[in-house]
C-alpha positions as CSV (number, residue, x, y, z in Angstrom):
1,M,-14.3,4.7,-40.1
2,F,-13.6,6.7,-37.0
3,K,-17.0,8.6,-38.1
4,D,-19.2,6.0,-38.9
5,N,-18.2,4.3,-34.9
6,L,-18.9,7.2,-33.3
7,I,-22.3,7.6,-35.5
8,Q,-23.1,4.4,-34.5
9,L,-22.6,4.0,-30.9
10,R,-23.8,7.7,-29.8
11,K,-27.6,6.0,-32.3
12,I,-26.8,2.6,-29.7
13,Y,-26.8,4.6,-26.4
14,N,-29.7,6.9,-27.7
15,M,-27.7,10.0,-27.0
16,S,-27.9,13.2,-29.3
17,Q,-24.5,14.3,-30.3
18,E,-25.7,17.5,-27.3
19,E,-25.6,15.4,-24.7
20,L,-22.1,13.0,-26.3
21,A,-20.9,17.0,-26.3
22,D,-21.9,17.1,-23.2
23,K,-19.9,14.3,-21.9
24,L,-16.5,15.7,-23.7
25,G,-17.0,19.3,-22.7
26,V,-16.9,20.3,-26.7
27,T,-20.0,21.6,-27.6
28,R,-22.5,20.0,-29.8
29,Q,-21.3,21.9,-33.6
30,T,-17.8,19.6,-32.1
31,V,-19.6,16.4,-31.9
32,S,-21.0,17.2,-35.8
33,K,-17.8,17.8,-37.5
34,Y,-16.1,14.5,-35.8
35,E,-19.2,12.6,-37.7
36,T,-18.9,14.9,-40.8
37,G,-15.4,13.7,-41.3
38,E,-14.9,18.1,-41.2
39,S,-12.7,17.8,-37.7
40,L,-11.1,14.6,-35.6
41,P,-10.9,14.9,-32.2
42,D,-7.4,15.1,-30.1
43,I,-6.3,11.3,-28.9
44,E,-8.1,13.3,-25.3
45,K,-10.6,13.2,-26.5
46,C,-10.6,9.8,-28.4
47,A,-9.5,8.2,-25.1
48,A,-12.8,9.9,-23.2
49,I,-15.3,9.2,-26.5
50,A,-14.5,5.1,-26.2
51,A,-14.5,5.5,-22.3
52,V,-17.9,7.2,-22.4
53,F,-19.2,4.1,-25.0
54,G,-17.2,1.6,-23.8
55,V,-14.8,0.4,-26.0
56,T,-11.3,0.5,-27.3
57,I,-9.9,3.9,-28.7
58,D,-8.7,1.0,-31.9
59,D,-11.9,-0.5,-32.4
60,L,-13.8,3.7,-32.3
61,I,-11.2,4.6,-34.6
62,N,-10.2,1.3,-37.4
63,Y,-13.4,-0.7,-36.5
64,S,-15.2,-1.9,-39.5
65,K,-18.7,-3.4,-40.2
66,E,-18.3,-4.9,-43.7
67,E,-14.9,-6.5,-42.4
68,N,-16.8,-8.1,-39.1
69,M,-19.3,-9.5,-40.1
70,G,-22.0,-6.4,-40.0
71,L,-22.1,-6.4,-36.8
72,D,-21.3,-2.8,-34.0
73,V,-18.4,-2.3,-32.5
74,P,-18.1,-4.7,-29.9
75,P,-17.7,-4.0,-25.3
76,K,-14.0,-3.1,-24.7
77,G,-12.4,-7.0,-23.6
78,K,-14.8,-8.7,-26.4
79,H,-14.0,-9.8,-29.9
80,I,-15.7,-10.5,-32.3
81,F,-12.9,-12.8,-34.4
82,G,-15.2,-13.8,-37.2
83,I,-15.9,-17.4,-38.6
84,V,-14.5,-20.7,-38.3
85,K,-15.6,-23.7,-40.2
86,V,-15.5,-27.2,-38.7
87,G,-13.5,-29.6,-40.5
88,D,-14.9,-33.7,-41.6
89,K,-12.8,-34.4,-38.2
90,G,-15.1,-31.9,-35.9
91,Q,-11.6,-29.5,-36.1
92,I,-11.5,-25.6,-35.8
93,V,-8.8,-22.9,-37.2
94,I,-8.6,-20.2,-34.1
95,P,-7.7,-17.5,-35.7
96,A,-4.8,-16.0,-34.9
97,K,-5.3,-12.7,-33.1
98,A,-7.2,-14.9,-30.4
99,R,-4.5,-16.9,-30.0
100,K,-2.6,-13.5,-29.9
101,I,-5.5,-11.6,-27.6
102,F,-5.9,-15.0,-25.5
103,E,-1.8,-16.4,-25.6
104,I,-2.9,-19.5,-27.2
105,E,0.2,-21.5,-28.2
106,P,0.4,-24.6,-30.1
107,G,0.4,-27.6,-27.0
108,D,-1.6,-25.7,-25.2
109,N,-4.7,-27.6,-22.9
110,L,-8.3,-26.0,-23.5
111,V,-11.2,-27.2,-22.4
112,L,-14.3,-26.8,-24.2
113,L,-17.7,-26.0,-21.9
114,G,-21.2,-26.1,-23.9
115,D,-25.2,-24.9,-22.7
116,E,-27.4,-26.2,-25.2
117,G,-29.1,-22.8,-24.5
118,Q,-25.8,-20.4,-25.0
119,G,-23.4,-22.5,-27.0
120,L,-19.8,-23.2,-26.4
121,A,-17.0,-21.9,-24.5
122,I,-13.0,-22.4,-24.9
123,I,-10.9,-22.0,-22.0
124,K,-7.7,-22.4,-21.4
125,E,-6.4,-25.6,-19.1
126,K,-5.1,-23.0,-16.6
127,G,-7.8,-20.4,-16.2
128,I,-10.0,-23.3,-15.3
129,L,-7.6,-24.5,-13.1
130,D,-7.4,-21.3,-11.6
131,L,-11.2,-20.9,-11.0
132,L,-11.3,-23.9,-9.5
133,N,-8.4,-23.7,-6.8
134,T,-9.7,-20.0,-6.2
135,I,-13.4,-21.4,-5.9
136,R,-12.0,-24.4,-3.3
137,K,-10.3,-21.5,-0.8
138,T,-13.2,-20.3,-0.2
139,K,-15.1,-23.1,1.1
């Protein structure tokens, strides 16, 4: 997965192996070896690569397009949780990974926002109230 993600990210950013090598302080041949799977970078180089492309180290190493609807590695802080199905009464199940990352617990209140051009967004009630209080204080 690492080598595929590295190639994909480098191409998305329209970066040559030489340009990436310069940013990492390694040779072009080293980047080539990473991309062929002939060698792997140490953890510090992984962190540097992740920083160059604005992704997490975990996604750089473990992200699988096949498990994520064929989509490319998302930017740091952005997530693809998969597809959810709307039930007969309009209910959806929020995937466990999303609940964990956003600390959504049973009984939490969520605010559903909509934009006909952009889609739907779900925000924890506390988050929207904190935002509104911040706005009120700045007026």
